[in-house]
LUMVEXVEX-112584 format. One line per 8 residues: number of its first residue (from 0); for each residue x, y, z of C-alpha. Coordinates in steps of 0.25 Angstrom, whole numbers. Layout:
N
NUM = X,Y,Z | ...
END
This chain:
63
0 = 29,-813,-137 | 22,-807,-149 | 22,-793,-143 | 36,-794,-139 | 40,-797,-153 | 32,-786,-159 | 38,-776,-149 | 52,-780,-153
8 = 49,-780,-168 | 43,-766,-167 | 55,-761,-159 | 65,-766,-169 | 58,-760,-181 | 54,-747,-174 | 68,-741,-177 | 68,-742,-192
16 = 53,-738,-192 | 57,-725,-184 | 69,-723,-193 | 60,-723,-205 | 50,-714,-199 | 61,-704,-195 | 67,-705,-209 | 53,-702,-215
24 = 51,-691,-205 | 63,-683,-210 | 56,-680,-223 | 45,-672,-215 | 56,-665,-207 | 52,-671,-194 | 60,-668,-182 | 58,-681,-175
32 = 70,-690,-172 | 72,-704,-174 | 70,-707,-159 | 56,-699,-160 | 51,-709,-170 | 57,-721,-163 | 49,-717,-150 | 37,-712,-158
40 = 30,-725,-161 | 38,-738,-161 | 27,-747,-166 | 25,-738,-179 | 40,-738,-180 | 41,-753,-179 | 30,-755,-190 | 37,-745,-199
48 = 51,-751,-197 | 45,-765,-200 | 39,-760,-213 | 51,-752,-218 | 60,-764,-215 | 51,-774,-221 | 48,-766,-234 | 61,-770,-241
56 = 59,-784,-239 | 45,-784,-244 | 49,-776,-256 | 60,-785,-259 | 51,-797,-258 | 41,-791,-268 | 52,-789,-279
END
């Protein structure tokens, strides 16, 4: 049950993570598309997505 929950969370947050990686790669003039980043490494995309989406909440609670 725990593994299924982890897979679902990673898949949900992989889209914002891949979007952030794609947006940052535009500064280095990368030719990779969003789909390339999405298919590249879903676990890393999921972790980045969780960090990016939780950062405003953490910062707001610190103020």
